[in-house]
N, CA, C, O and the ligand as a Tripos MOL2 file, in Angstrom:
@<TRIPOS>MOLECULE
protein
  309   307    78     0     0
PROTEIN
NO_CHARGES

@<TRIPOS>ATOM
      1 N         -52.6650  -20.1570   50.6270 N.3       1 MET1
      2 CA        -53.2260  -18.8290   50.4210 C.3       1 MET1
      3 C         -53.4080  -18.5390   48.9330 C.2       1 MET1
      4 O         -54.4610  -18.0720   48.4980 O.2       1 MET1
      5 N         -52.3570  -18.8270   48.1640 N.am      2 LYS2
      6 CA        -52.4170  -18.5470   46.7330 C.3       2 LYS2
      7 C         -53.5460  -19.3360   46.0770 C.2       2 LYS2
      8 O         -54.2800  -18.8020   45.2450 O.2       2 LYS2
      9 N         -53.6820  -20.5970   46.4490 N.am      3 HIS3
     10 CA        -54.6700  -21.4540   45.7930 C.3       3 HIS3
     11 C         -56.0120  -21.4800   46.5280 C.2       3 HIS3
     12 O         -57.0670  -21.5160   45.8940 O.2       3 HIS3
     13 N         -55.9730  -21.4610   47.8540 N.am      4 THR4
     14 CA        -57.2130  -21.5780   48.6270 C.3       4 THR4
     15 C         -57.9150  -20.2420   48.8090 C.2       4 THR4
     16 O         -59.1010  -20.2040   49.1370 O.2       4 THR4
     17 N         -57.1830  -19.1310   48.5970 N.am      5 LYS5
     18 CA        -57.7190  -17.7750   48.8240 C.3       5 LYS5
     19 C         -58.1720  -17.5970   50.2760 C.2       5 LYS5
     20 O         -59.0950  -16.8420   50.5800 O.2       5 LYS5
     21 N         -57.4720  -18.3360   51.1670 N.am      6 ARG6
     22 CA        -57.8220  -18.2910   52.5760 C.3       6 ARG6
     23 C         -56.5230  -18.3880   53.3920 C.2       6 ARG6
     24 O         -55.6040  -19.1110   53.0080 O.2       6 ARG6
     25 N         -56.4480  -17.6660   54.5100 N.am      7 CYS7
     26 CA        -55.2600  -17.7140   55.3520 C.3       7 CYS7
     27 C         -55.1660  -19.0720   56.0490 C.2       7 CYS7
     28 O         -56.1370  -19.4930   56.6780 O.2       7 CYS7
     29 N         -54.0320  -19.7720   55.9610 N.am      8 PRO8
     30 CA        -53.9030  -21.0820   56.5980 C.3       8 PRO8
     31 C         -53.7630  -20.9980   58.1210 C.2       8 PRO8
     32 O         -53.8700  -22.0160   58.8050 O.2       8 PRO8
     33 N         -53.5320  -19.8260   58.6470 N.am      9 LYS9
     34 CA        -53.3570  -19.6630   60.1030 C.3       9 LYS9
     35 C         -54.6600  -19.2970   60.8000 C.2       9 LYS9
     36 O         -54.9840  -19.8720   61.8390 O.2       9 LYS9
     37 N         -55.4240  -18.3330   60.2370 N.am     10 CYS10
     38 CA        -56.6260  -17.8570   60.9330 C.3      10 CYS10
     39 C         -57.9110  -18.0680   60.1310 C.2      10 CYS10
     40 O         -59.0050  -17.8680   60.6580 O.2      10 CYS10
     41 N         -57.7910  -18.4680   58.8650 N.am     11 GLY11
     42 CA        -58.9680  -18.7430   58.0590 C.3      11 GLY11
     43 C         -59.5540  -17.5330   57.3660 C.2      11 GLY11
     44 O         -60.5560  -17.6540   56.6610 O.2      11 GLY11
     45 N         -58.9580  -16.3780   57.5490 N.am     12 SER12
     46 CA        -59.4990  -15.1520   56.9490 C.3      12 SER12
     47 C         -59.4050  -15.1940   55.4260 C.2      12 SER12
     48 O         -58.5190  -15.8300   54.8550 O.2      12 SER12
     49 N         -60.3450  -14.4980   54.7840 N.am     13 THR13
     50 CA        -60.2860  -14.3460   53.3280 C.3      13 THR13
     51 C         -59.9120  -12.9090   52.9500 C.2      13 THR13
     52 O         -59.9620  -12.5350   51.7790 O.2      13 THR13
     53 N         -59.5390  -12.1130   53.9510 N.am     14 ASP14
     54 CA        -59.1180  -10.7310   53.6950 C.3      14 ASP14
     55 C         -57.6220  -10.7420   53.3920 C.2      14 ASP14
     56 O         -56.7970  -10.4990   54.2720 O.2      14 ASP14
     57 N         -57.2850  -11.0260   52.1380 N.am     15 LEU15
     58 CA        -55.8930  -11.2040   51.7290 C.3      15 LEU15
     59 C         -55.5130  -10.1940   50.6660 C.2      15 LEU15
     60 O         -56.3570   -9.7280   49.9010 O.2      15 LEU15
     61 N         -54.2320   -9.8620   50.6260 N.am     16 ILE16
     62 CA        -53.7120   -9.0390   49.5420 C.3      16 ILE16
     63 C         -52.4380   -9.6920   49.0070 C.2      16 ILE16
     64 O         -51.7690  -10.4400   49.7190 O.2      16 ILE16
     65 N         -52.1130   -9.4060   47.7570 N.am     17 CYS17
     66 CA        -50.9110   -9.9600   47.1340 C.3      17 CYS17
     67 C         -50.0720   -8.8250   46.5810 C.2      17 CYS17
     68 O         -50.5770   -7.9400   45.8900 O.2      17 CYS17
     69 N         -48.7870   -8.8600   46.8920 N.am     18 PHE18
     70 CA        -47.8320   -7.9210   46.3020 C.3      18 PHE18
     71 C         -47.0100   -8.6890   45.2740 C.2      18 PHE18
     72 O         -46.0970   -9.4370   45.6230 O.2      18 PHE18
     73 N         -47.3510   -8.4890   43.9920 N.am     19 VAL19
     74 CA        -46.6090   -9.1430   42.9210 C.3      19 VAL19
     75 C         -45.1800   -8.6060   42.9040 C.2      19 VAL19
     76 O         -44.9620   -7.4010   43.0280 O.2      19 VAL19
     77 N         -44.2250   -9.4930   42.7520 N.am     20 ASN20
     78 CA        -42.8010   -9.1250   42.7490 C.3      20 ASN20
     79 C         -42.4450   -8.3570   44.0270 C.2      20 ASN20
     80 O         -41.6080   -7.4550   44.0040 O.2      20 ASN20
     81 N         -43.0910   -8.7260   45.1420 N.am     21 ASN21
     82 CA        -42.8620   -8.0870   46.4370 C.3      21 ASN21
     83 C         -43.0550   -6.5770   46.3920 C.2      21 ASN21
     84 O         -42.4810   -5.8480   47.2020 O.2      21 ASN21
     85 N         -43.8650   -6.1070   45.4450 N.am     22 GLY22
     86 CA        -44.1670   -4.6930   45.3570 C.3      22 GLY22
     87 C         -43.1970   -3.9060   44.4920 C.2      22 GLY22
     88 O         -43.4220   -2.7230   44.2370 O.2      22 GLY22
     89 N         -42.1300   -4.5340   44.0390 N.am     23 PHE23
     90 CA        -41.1960   -3.8440   43.1500 C.3      23 PHE23
     91 C         -41.7760   -3.8340   41.7340 C.2      23 PHE23
     92 O         -42.6400   -4.6520   41.4190 O.2      23 PHE23
     93 N         -41.3160   -2.9280   40.8830 N.am     24 PRO24
     94 CA        -41.8080   -2.9130   39.4980 C.3      24 PRO24
     95 C         -41.6290   -4.2740   38.8400 C.2      24 PRO24
     96 O         -40.6400   -4.9670   39.0780 O.2      24 PRO24
     97 N         -42.5950   -4.6450   38.0130 N.am     25 ASN25
     98 CA        -42.5920   -5.9730   37.4220 C.3      25 ASN25
     99 C         -41.3640   -6.2420   36.5630 C.2      25 ASN25
    100 O         -40.9330   -7.3890   36.4450 O.2      25 ASN25
    101 N         -40.7920   -5.1950   35.9590 N.am     26 ASP26
    102 CA        -39.6420   -5.4320   35.1030 C.3      26 ASP26
    103 C         -38.3460   -5.5230   35.8910 C.2      26 ASP26
    104 O         -37.2940   -5.8090   35.3200 O.2      26 ASP26
    105 N         -38.4060   -5.2840   37.1910 N.am     27 SER27
    106 CA        -37.2120   -5.4570   38.0090 C.3      27 SER27
    107 C         -37.2270   -6.8610   38.5940 C.2      27 SER27
    108 O         -38.2740   -7.5040   38.6800 O.2      27 SER27
    109 N         -36.0730   -7.3160   38.9850 N.am     28 LYS28
    110 CA        -35.9840   -8.6390   39.5920 C.3      28 LYS28
    111 C         -35.2600   -8.5100   40.9220 C.2      28 LYS28
    112 O         -34.0310   -8.4770   40.9860 O.2      28 LYS28
    113 N         -36.0530   -8.4370   41.9790 N.am     29 ILE29
    114 CA        -35.4660   -8.2840   43.3100 C.3      29 ILE29
    115 C         -36.0890   -9.3330   44.2110 C.2      29 ILE29
    116 O         -36.6810   -9.0060   45.2390 O.2      29 ILE29
    117 N         -35.9560  -10.5780   43.8320 N.am     30 GLY30
    118 CA        -36.5530  -11.6370   44.6310 C.3      30 GLY30
    119 C         -35.4760  -12.4960   45.2540 C.2      30 GLY30
    120 O         -34.9050  -12.1340   46.2830 O.2      30 GLY30
    121 N         -35.1980  -13.6210   44.6460 N.am     31 ILE31
    122 CA        -34.1710  -14.5410   45.1350 C.3      31 ILE31
    123 C         -32.9840  -14.4920   44.1870 C.2      31 ILE31
    124 O         -33.1250  -14.7360   42.9890 O.2      31 ILE31
    125 N         -31.8200  -14.1760   44.7270 N.am     32 MET32
    126 CA        -30.6090  -14.1230   43.9090 C.3      32 MET32
    127 C         -30.1040  -15.5480   43.6700 C.2      32 MET32
    128 O         -29.7180  -16.2390   44.6140 O.2      32 MET32
    129 N         -30.1080  -15.9840   42.4150 N.am     33 THR33
    130 CA        -29.6440  -17.3410   42.1110 C.3      33 THR33
    131 C         -28.1960  -17.3410   41.6140 C.2      33 THR33
    132 O         -27.5620  -18.3930   41.5270 O.2      33 THR33
    133 N         -27.6780  -16.1470   41.2870 N.am     34 GLY34
    134 CA        -26.3010  -16.0240   40.8170 C.3      34 GLY34
    135 C         -25.6480  -14.8230   41.4600 C.2      34 GLY34
    136 O         -25.9750  -14.4590   42.5890 O.2      34 GLY34
    137 N         -24.7150  -14.1980   40.7350 N.am     35 VAL35
    138 CA        -23.9520  -13.0940   41.3210 C.3      35 VAL35
    139 C         -24.4890  -11.7100   40.9450 C.2      35 VAL35
    140 O         -24.1180  -10.7200   41.5750 O.2      35 VAL35
    141 N         -25.3520  -11.6240   39.9320 N.am     36 THR36
    142 CA        -25.8820  -10.3170   39.5410 C.3      36 THR36
    143 C         -27.4050  -10.3100   39.6830 C.2      36 THR36
    144 O         -28.0350  -11.3580   39.8200 O.2      36 THR36
    145 N         -27.9850   -9.0970   39.6470 N.am     37 ILE37
    146 CA        -29.4440   -8.9910   39.7760 C.3      37 ILE37
    147 C         -30.1560   -9.6220   38.5910 C.2      37 ILE37
    148 O         -31.3480   -9.9210   38.6610 O.2      37 ILE37
    149 N         -29.4190   -9.8230   37.5020 N.am     38 PHE38
    150 CA        -30.0340  -10.4530   36.3310 C.3      38 PHE38
    151 C         -30.3550  -11.9240   36.5970 C.2      38 PHE38
    152 O         -31.1220  -12.5440   35.8610 O.2      38 PHE38
    153 N         -29.7700  -12.4650   37.6390 N.am     39 SER39
    154 CA        -30.0230  -13.8700   37.9810 C.3      39 SER39
    155 C         -31.1770  -14.0150   38.9650 C.2      39 SER39
    156 O         -31.5320  -15.1300   39.3480 O.2      39 SER39
    157 N         -31.7590  -12.9040   39.3720 N.am     40 ALA40
    158 CA        -32.7840  -12.9540   40.4190 C.3      40 ALA40
    159 C         -34.0850  -13.5530   39.8890 C.2      40 ALA40
    160 O         -34.4120  -13.4400   38.7080 O.2      40 ALA40
    161 N         -34.8110  -14.1880   40.7970 N.am     41 VAL41
    162 CA        -36.1120  -14.7940   40.4910 C.3      41 VAL41
    163 C         -37.1800  -14.0150   41.2510 C.2      41 VAL41
    164 O         -37.0110  -13.6910   42.4260 O.2      41 VAL41
    165 N         -38.2470  -13.7270   40.5840 N.am     42 ARG42
    166 CA        -39.3380  -12.9310   41.1530 C.3      42 ARG42
    167 C         -40.0890  -13.7080   42.2380 C.2      42 ARG42
    168 O         -40.3050  -14.9150   42.1240 O.2      42 ARG42
    169 N         -40.4810  -12.9850   43.2930 N.am     43 VAL43
    170 CA        -41.2480  -13.5800   44.3900 C.3      43 VAL43
    171 C         -42.5200  -12.7720   44.6020 C.2      43 VAL43
    172 O         -42.4800  -11.5420   44.6560 O.2      43 VAL43
    173 N         -43.6430  -13.4630   44.7220 N.am     44 ASN44
    174 CA        -44.9190  -12.8220   45.0050 C.3      44 ASN44
    175 C         -45.3020  -13.1010   46.4620 C.2      44 ASN44
    176 O         -45.2260  -14.2360   46.9320 O.2      44 ASN44
    177 N         -45.7170  -12.0350   47.1700 N.am     45 ARG45
    178 CA        -46.0130  -12.1830   48.5960 C.3      45 ARG45
    179 C         -47.5000  -12.0210   48.8700 C.2      45 ARG45
    180 O         -48.1240  -11.0530   48.4350 O.2      45 ARG45
    181 N         -48.0550  -12.9800   49.5950 N.am     46 TYR46
    182 CA        -49.4660  -12.9550   49.9960 C.3      46 TYR46
    183 C         -49.5370  -12.6250   51.4820 C.2      46 TYR46
    184 O         -48.8080  -13.1980   52.2920 O.2      46 TYR46
    185 N         -50.4170  -11.7040   51.8280 N.am     47 ILE47
    186 CA        -50.4960  -11.2090   53.1980 C.3      47 ILE47
    187 C         -51.9280  -11.3030   53.7120 C.2      47 ILE47
    188 O         -52.8720  -10.9070   53.0280 O.2      47 ILE47
    189 N         -52.0790  -11.8350   54.9350 N.am     48 CYS48
    190 CA        -53.3800  -11.8670   55.5970 C.3      48 CYS48
    191 C         -53.5660  -10.5510   56.3520 C.2      48 CYS48
    192 O         -52.7460  -10.1940   57.1980 O.2      48 CYS48
    193 N         -54.6420   -9.8360   56.0440 N.am     49 CYS49
    194 CA        -54.8920   -8.5410   56.6750 C.3      49 CYS49
    195 C         -55.4430   -8.6770   58.0900 C.2      49 CYS49
    196 O         -55.4930   -7.6920   58.8270 O.2      49 CYS49
    197 N         -55.8530   -9.8720   58.4800 N.am     50 ASP50
    198 CA        -56.3750  -10.0560   59.8420 C.3      50 ASP50
    199 C         -55.2830  -10.4430   60.8340 C.2      50 ASP50
    200 O         -55.1570   -9.8090   61.8810 O.2      50 ASP50
    201 N         -54.4860  -11.4810   60.5250 N.am     51 CYS51
    202 CA        -53.4790  -11.9290   61.4950 C.3      51 CYS51
    203 C         -52.0560  -11.5450   61.0800 C.2      51 CYS51
    204 O         -51.1130  -11.7690   61.8390 O.2      51 CYS51
    205 N         -51.8890  -10.9690   59.8850 N.am     52 THR52
    206 CA        -50.6250  -10.4640   59.3370 C.3      52 THR52
    207 C         -49.6600  -11.5650   58.8880 C.2      52 THR52
    208 O         -48.5000  -11.2800   58.5890 O.2      52 THR52
    209 N         -50.1200  -12.8070   58.8370 N.am     53 TYR53
    210 CA        -49.2830  -13.8890   58.3110 C.3      53 TYR53
    211 C         -48.9470  -13.5850   56.8540 C.2      53 TYR53
    212 O         -49.7900  -13.0710   56.1180 O.2      53 TYR53
    213 N         -47.7180  -13.8980   56.4310 N.am     54 THR54
    214 CA        -47.3430  -13.7050   55.0280 C.3      54 THR54
    215 C         -46.7920  -14.9990   54.4590 C.2      54 THR54
    216 O         -46.2410  -15.8340   55.1770 O.2      54 THR54
    217 N         -46.9540  -15.1440   53.1640 N.am     55 GLU55
    218 CA        -46.5210  -16.3470   52.4640 C.3      55 GLU55
    219 C         -45.9300  -15.9110   51.1300 C.2      55 GLU55
    220 O         -46.4440  -14.9950   50.4880 O.2      55 GLU55
    221 N         -44.8510  -16.5660   50.7120 N.am     56 GLU56
    222 CA        -44.2040  -16.1990   49.4550 C.3      56 GLU56
    223 C         -44.2560  -17.3470   48.4650 C.2      56 GLU56
    224 O         -44.1190  -18.5140   48.8320 O.2      56 GLU56
    225 N         -44.4590  -16.9930   47.1960 N.am     57 TRP57
    226 CA        -44.4940  -17.9820   46.1210 C.3      57 TRP57
    227 C         -43.6570  -17.4900   44.9590 C.2      57 TRP57
    228 O         -43.6040  -16.2920   44.6810 O.2      57 TRP57
    229 N         -43.0020  -18.4210   44.2830 N.am     58 VAL58
    230 CA        -42.3290  -18.0960   43.0220 C.3      58 VAL58
    231 C         -43.1370  -18.7300   41.9000 C.2      58 VAL58
    232 O         -43.9340  -19.6400   42.1290 O.2      58 VAL58
    233 N         -42.9180  -18.2360   40.6770 N.am     59 ASP59
    234 CA        -43.6100  -18.8180   39.5290 C.3      59 ASP59
    235 C         -43.0110  -20.1910   39.2160 C.2      59 ASP59
    236 O         -41.8130  -20.4110   39.3920 O.2      59 ASP59
    237 N         -43.8560  -21.1060   38.7520 N.am     60 GLN60
    238 CA        -43.3840  -22.4430   38.3880 C.3      60 GLN60
    239 C         -42.2660  -22.3740   37.3510 C.2      60 GLN60
    240 O         -41.3700  -23.2190   37.3410 O.2      60 GLN60
    241 N         -42.3190  -21.3680   36.4810 N.am     61 SER61
    242 CA        -41.3060  -21.2250   35.4300 C.3      61 SER61
    243 C         -39.9290  -20.8830   35.9980 C.2      61 SER61
    244 O         -38.9330  -20.9480   35.2790 O.2      61 SER61
    245 N         -39.8630  -20.5200   37.2770 N.am     62 SER62
    246 CA        -38.5830  -20.1720   37.8990 C.3      62 SER62
    247 C         -37.8990  -21.3630   38.5510 C.2      62 SER62
    248 O         -36.7440  -21.2540   38.9610 O.2      62 SER62
    249 N         -38.5730  -22.4840   38.6590 N.am     63 ILE63
    250 CA        -38.0400  -23.6220   39.4130 C.3      63 ILE63
    251 C         -36.7330  -24.1510   38.8310 C.2      63 ILE63
    252 O         -35.8040  -24.4480   39.5830 O.2      63 ILE63
    253 N         -36.6420  -24.2750   37.5100 N.am     64 ASP64
    254 CA        -35.3990  -24.7760   36.9120 C.3      64 ASP64
    255 C         -34.2230  -23.8660   37.2600 C.2      64 ASP64
    256 O         -33.1390  -24.3430   37.5950 O.2      64 ASP64
    257 N         -34.4410  -22.5610   37.1790 N.am     65 THR65
    258 CA        -33.3840  -21.6000   37.5260 C.3      65 THR65
    259 C         -32.9610  -21.7640   38.9810 C.2      65 THR65
    260 O         -31.7700  -21.7340   39.2910 O.2      65 THR65
    261 N         -33.9210  -21.9350   39.8600 N.am     66 LEU66
    262 CA        -33.6230  -22.0870   41.2840 C.3      66 LEU66
    263 C         -32.8660  -23.3920   41.5500 C.2      66 LEU66
    264 O         -31.9270  -23.4110   42.3450 O.2      66 LEU66
    265 N         -33.2750  -24.4860   40.8840 N.am     67 LYS67
    266 CA        -32.6310  -25.7800   41.1180 C.3      67 LYS67
    267 C         -31.2040  -25.8190   40.5860 C.2      67 LYS67
    268 O         -30.3620  -26.5500   41.1070 O.2      67 LYS67
    269 N         -30.9330  -25.0280   39.5440 N.am     68 GLN68
    270 CA        -29.5930  -25.0100   38.9620 C.3      68 GLN68
    271 C         -28.6360  -24.0910   39.7150 C.2      68 GLN68
    272 O         -27.4240  -24.1530   39.5090 O.2      68 GLN68
    273 N         -29.1710  -23.2470   40.5790 N.am     69 SER69
    274 CA        -28.3280  -22.3090   41.3170 C.3      69 SER69
    275 C         -27.4980  -23.0320   42.3670 C.2      69 SER69
    276 O         -27.9890  -23.9290   43.0520 O.2      69 SER69
    277 N         -26.2290  -22.6320   42.4870 N.am     70 LYS70
    278 CA        -25.3610  -23.2060   43.5190 C.3      70 LYS70
    279 C         -25.6530  -22.6070   44.8950 C.2      70 LYS70
    280 O         -25.1520  -23.0950   45.9080 O.2      70 LYS70
    281 N         -26.4610  -21.5530   44.9270 N.am     71 LYS71
    282 CA        -26.7830  -20.9140   46.2050 C.3      71 LYS71
    283 C         -27.8800  -21.6700   46.9560 C.2      71 LYS71
    284 O         -27.9760  -21.5780   48.1800 O.2      71 LYS71
    285 N         -28.6960  -22.4070   46.2260 N.am     72 GLY72
    286 CA        -29.7780  -23.1490   46.8740 C.3      72 GLY72
    287 C         -29.2330  -24.4420   47.4740 C.2      72 GLY72
    288 O         -28.2480  -25.0030   46.9930 O.2      72 GLY72
    289 N         -29.8900  -24.8980   48.5280 N.am     73 ARG73
    290 CA        -29.4490  -26.1180   49.1940 C.3      73 ARG73
    291 C         -30.6470  -27.0590   49.3110 C.2      73 ARG73
    292 O         -31.5840  -26.7780   50.0580 O.2      73 ARG73
    293 N         -30.6240  -28.1790   48.5750 N.am     74 PRO74
    294 CA        -31.7430  -29.1400   48.6960 C.3      74 PRO74
    295 C         -31.8740  -29.6050   50.1410 C.2      74 PRO74
    296 O         -30.8680  -29.8540   50.8050 O.2      74 PRO74
    297 N         -33.0780  -29.7220   50.6210 N.am     75 ILE75
    298 CA        -33.3290  -30.1080   52.0120 C.3      75 ILE75
    299 C         -33.2920  -31.6170   52.1750 C.2      75 ILE75
    300 O         -32.7920  -32.1180   53.1820 O.2      75 ILE75
    301 N         -33.8190  -32.3500   51.1930 N.am     76 ASN76
    302 CA        -33.9470  -33.8000   51.3480 C.3      76 ASN76
    303 C         -32.9090  -34.5710   50.5390 C.2      76 ASN76
    304 O         -33.2610  -35.3960   49.6960 O.2      76 ASN76
    305 N         -31.6360  -34.3030   50.7940 N.am     77 GLU77
    306 CA        -30.5820  -35.0830   50.1170 C.3      77 GLU77
    307 C         -29.5810  -35.5740   51.1230 C.2      77 GLU77
    308 O         -28.6180  -36.2480   50.7570 O.2      77 GLU77
    309 ZN        -54.5880  -14.8680   58.9360 Zn       78 ZN78
@<TRIPOS>BOND
     1     1     2 1
     2     2     3 1
     3     3     4 2
     4     3     5 am
     5     5     6 1
     6     6     7 1
     7     7     8 2
     8     7     9 am
     9     9    10 1
    10    10    11 1
    11    11    12 2
    12    11    13 am
    13    13    14 1
    14    14    15 1
    15    15    16 2
    16    15    17 am
    17    17    18 1
    18    18    19 1
    19    19    20 2
    20    19    21 am
    21    21    22 1
    22    22    23 1
    23    23    24 2
    24    23    25 am
    25    25    26 1
    26    26    27 1
    27    27    28 2
    28    27    29 am
    29    29    30 1
    30    30    31 1
    31    31    32 2
    32    31    33 am
    33    33    34 1
    34    34    35 1
    35    35    36 2
    36    35    37 am
    37    37    38 1
    38    38    39 1
    39    39    40 2
    40    39    41 am
    41    41    42 1
    42    42    43 1
    43    43    44 2
    44    43    45 am
    45    45    46 1
    46    46    47 1
    47    47    48 2
    48    47    49 am
    49    49    50 1
    50    50    51 1
    51    51    52 2
    52    51    53 am
    53    53    54 1
    54    54    55 1
    55    55    56 2
    56    55    57 am
    57    57    58 1
    58    58    59 1
    59    59    60 2
    60    59    61 am
    61    61    62 1
    62    62    63 1
    63    63    64 2
    64    63    65 am
    65    65    66 1
    66    66    67 1
    67    67    68 2
    68    67    69 am
    69    69    70 1
    70    70    71 1
    71    71    72 2
    72    71    73 am
    73    73    74 1
    74    74    75 1
    75    75    76 2
    76    75    77 am
    77    77    78 1
    78    78    79 1
    79    79    80 2
    80    79    81 am
    81    81    82 1
    82    82    83 1
    83    83    84 2
    84    83    85 am
    85    85    86 1
    86    86    87 1
    87    87    88 2
    88    87    89 am
    89    89    90 1
    90    90    91 1
    91    91    92 2
    92    91    93 am
    93    93    94 1
    94    94    95 1
    95    95    96 2
    96    95    97 am
    97    97    98 1
    98    98    99 1
    99    99   100 2
   100    99   101 am
   101   101   102 1
   102   102   103 1
   103   103   104 2
   104   103   105 am
   105   105   106 1
   106   106   107 1
   107   107   108 2
   108   107   109 am
   109   109   110 1
   110   110   111 1
   111   111   112 2
   112   111   113 am
   113   113   114 1
   114   114   115 1
   115   115   116 2
   116   115   117 am
   117   117   118 1
   118   118   119 1
   119   119   120 2
   120   119   121 am
   121   121   122 1
   122   122   123 1
   123   123   124 2
   124   123   125 am
   125   125   126 1
   126   126   127 1
   127   127   128 2
   128   127   129 am
   129   129   130 1
   130   130   131 1
   131   131   132 2
   132   131   133 am
   133   133   134 1
   134   134   135 1
   135   135   136 2
   136   135   137 am
   137   137   138 1
   138   138   139 1
   139   139   140 2
   140   139   141 am
   141   141   142 1
   142   142   143 1
   143   143   144 2
   144   143   145 am
   145   145   146 1
   146   146   147 1
   147   147   148 2
   148   147   149 am
   149   149   150 1
   150   150   151 1
   151   151   152 2
   152   151   153 am
   153   153   154 1
   154   154   155 1
   155   155   156 2
   156   155   157 am
   157   157   158 1
   158   158   159 1
   159   159   160 2
   160   159   161 am
   161   161   162 1
   162   162   163 1
   163   163   164 2
   164   163   165 am
   165   165   166 1
   166   166   167 1
   167   167   168 2
   168   167   169 am
   169   169   170 1
   170   170   171 1
   171   171   172 2
   172   171   173 am
   173   173   174 1
   174   174   175 1
   175   175   176 2
   176   175   177 am
   177   177   178 1
   178   178   179 1
   179   179   180 2
   180   179   181 am
   181   181   182 1
   182   182   183 1
   183   183   184 2
   184   183   185 am
   185   185   186 1
   186   186   187 1
   187   187   188 2
   188   187   189 am
   189   189   190 1
   190   190   191 1
   191   191   192 2
   192   191   193 am
   193   193   194 1
   194   194   195 1
   195   195   196 2
   196   195   197 am
   197   197   198 1
   198   198   199 1
   199   199   200 2
   200   199   201 am
   201   201   202 1
   202   202   203 1
   203   203   204 2
   204   203   205 am
   205   205   206 1
   206   206   207 1
   207   207   208 2
   208   207   209 am
   209   209   210 1
   210   210   211 1
   211   211   212 2
   212   211   213 am
   213   213   214 1
   214   214   215 1
   215   215   216 2
   216   215   217 am
   217   217   218 1
   218   218   219 1
   219   219   220 2
   220   219   221 am
   221   221   222 1
   222   222   223 1
   223   223   224 2
   224   223   225 am
   225   225   226 1
   226   226   227 1
   227   227   228 2
   228   227   229 am
   229   229   230 1
   230   230   231 1
   231   231   232 2
   232   231   233 am
   233   233   234 1
   234   234   235 1
   235   235   236 2
   236   235   237 am
   237   237   238 1
   238   238   239 1
   239   239   240 2
   240   239   241 am
   241   241   242 1
   242   242   243 1
   243   243   244 2
   244   243   245 am
   245   245   246 1
   246   246   247 1
   247   247   248 2
   248   247   249 am
   249   249   250 1
   250   250   251 1
   251   251   252 2
   252   251   253 am
   253   253   254 1
   254   254   255 1
   255   255   256 2
   256   255   257 am
   257   257   258 1
   258   258   259 1
   259   259   260 2
   260   259   261 am
   261   261   262 1
   262   262   263 1
   263   263   264 2
   264   263   265 am
   265   265   266 1
   266   266   267 1
   267   267   268 2
   268   267   269 am
   269   269   270 1
   270   270   271 1
   271   271   272 2
   272   271   273 am
   273   273   274 1
   274   274   275 1
   275   275   276 2
   276   275   277 am
   277   277   278 1
   278   278   279 1
   279   279   280 2
   280   279   281 am
   281   281   282 1
   282   282   283 1
   283   283   284 2
   284   283   285 am
   285   285   286 1
   286   286   287 1
   287   287   288 2
   288   287   289 am
   289   289   290 1
   290   290   291 1
   291   291   292 2
   292   291   293 am
   293   293   294 1
   294   294   295 1
   295   295   296 2
   296   295   297 am
   297   297   298 1
   298   298   299 1
   299   299   300 2
   300   299   301 am
   301   301   302 1
   302   302   303 1
   303   303   304 2
   304   303   305 am
   305   305   306 1
   306   306   307 1
   307   307   308 2
@<TRIPOS>SUBSTRUCTURE
     1 MET1         2 RESIDUE 1 A MET
     2 LYS2         6 RESIDUE 1 A LYS
     3 HIS3        10 RESIDUE 1 A HIS
     4 THR4        14 RESIDUE 1 A THR
     5 LYS5        18 RESIDUE 1 A LYS
     6 ARG6        22 RESIDUE 1 A ARG
     7 CYS7        26 RESIDUE 1 A CYS
     8 PRO8        30 RESIDUE 1 A PRO
     9 LYS9        34 RESIDUE 1 A LYS
    10 CYS10       38 RESIDUE 1 A CYS
    11 GLY11       42 RESIDUE 1 A GLY
    12 SER12       46 RESIDUE 1 A SER
    13 THR13       50 RESIDUE 1 A THR
    14 ASP14       54 RESIDUE 1 A ASP
    15 LEU15       58 RESIDUE 1 A LEU
    16 ILE16       62 RESIDUE 1 A ILE
    17 CYS17       66 RESIDUE 1 A CYS
    18 PHE18       70 RESIDUE 1 A PHE
    19 VAL19       74 RESIDUE 1 A VAL
    20 ASN20       78 RESIDUE 1 A ASN
    21 ASN21       82 RESIDUE 1 A ASN
    22 GLY22       86 RESIDUE 1 A GLY
    23 PHE23       90 RESIDUE 1 A PHE
    24 PRO24       94 RESIDUE 1 A PRO
    25 ASN25       98 RESIDUE 1 A ASN
    26 ASP26      102 RESIDUE 1 A ASP
    27 SER27      106 RESIDUE 1 A SER
    28 LYS28      110 RESIDUE 1 A LYS
    29 ILE29      114 RESIDUE 1 A ILE
    30 GLY30      118 RESIDUE 1 A GLY
    31 ILE31      122 RESIDUE 1 A ILE
    32 MET32      126 RESIDUE 1 A MET
    33 THR33      130 RESIDUE 1 A THR
    34 GLY34      134 RESIDUE 1 A GLY
    35 VAL35      138 RESIDUE 1 A VAL
    36 THR36      142 RESIDUE 1 A THR
    37 ILE37      146 RESIDUE 1 A ILE
    38 PHE38      150 RESIDUE 1 A PHE
    39 SER39      154 RESIDUE 1 A SER
    40 ALA40      158 RESIDUE 1 A ALA
    41 VAL41      162 RESIDUE 1 A VAL
    42 ARG42      166 RESIDUE 1 A ARG
    43 VAL43      170 RESIDUE 1 A VAL
    44 ASN44      174 RESIDUE 1 A ASN
    45 ARG45      178 RESIDUE 1 A ARG
    46 TYR46      182 RESIDUE 1 A TYR
    47 ILE47      186 RESIDUE 1 A ILE
    48 CYS48      190 RESIDUE 1 A CYS
    49 CYS49      194 RESIDUE 1 A CYS
    50 ASP50      198 RESIDUE 1 A ASP
    51 CYS51      202 RESIDUE 1 A CYS
    52 THR52      206 RESIDUE 1 A THR
    53 TYR53      210 RESIDUE 1 A TYR
    54 THR54      214 RESIDUE 1 A THR
    55 GLU55      218 RESIDUE 1 A GLU
    56 GLU56      222 RESIDUE 1 A GLU
    57 TRP57      226 RESIDUE 1 A TRP
    58 VAL58      230 RESIDUE 1 A VAL
    59 ASP59      234 RESIDUE 1 A ASP
    60 GLN60      238 RESIDUE 1 A GLN
    61 SER61      242 RESIDUE 1 A SER
    62 SER62      246 RESIDUE 1 A SER
    63 ILE63      250 RESIDUE 1 A ILE
    64 ASP64      254 RESIDUE 1 A ASP
    65 THR65      258 RESIDUE 1 A THR
    66 LEU66      262 RESIDUE 1 A LEU
    67 LYS67      266 RESIDUE 1 A LYS
    68 GLN68      270 RESIDUE 1 A GLN
    69 SER69      274 RESIDUE 1 A SER
    70 LYS70      278 RESIDUE 1 A LYS
    71 LYS71      282 RESIDUE 1 A LYS
    72 GLY72      286 RESIDUE 1 A GLY
    73 ARG73      290 RESIDUE 1 A ARG
    74 PRO74      294 RESIDUE 1 A PRO
    75 ILE75      298 RESIDUE 1 A ILE
    76 ASN76      302 RESIDUE 1 A ASN
    77 GLU77      306 RESIDUE 1 A GLU
    78 ZN78       309 GROUP 0 **** ****
């Protein structure tokens, strides 16, 4: 959705994006990587207005923070 600008479920192009899940940009209420909100990583949500499918993306710059968090669990290990 983020890259194709098209819904992967129904093919619609009627999409909207809520940056930081609609919270103010200076707040961090996405994924908690530590014990305080200061450790949170921002999440952007893409929504299909036709079938209501939603998809979430984090910024590439957040990946190191996410990988270093003890709360995350690698799937392929
Ligand atoms: Zn759709």
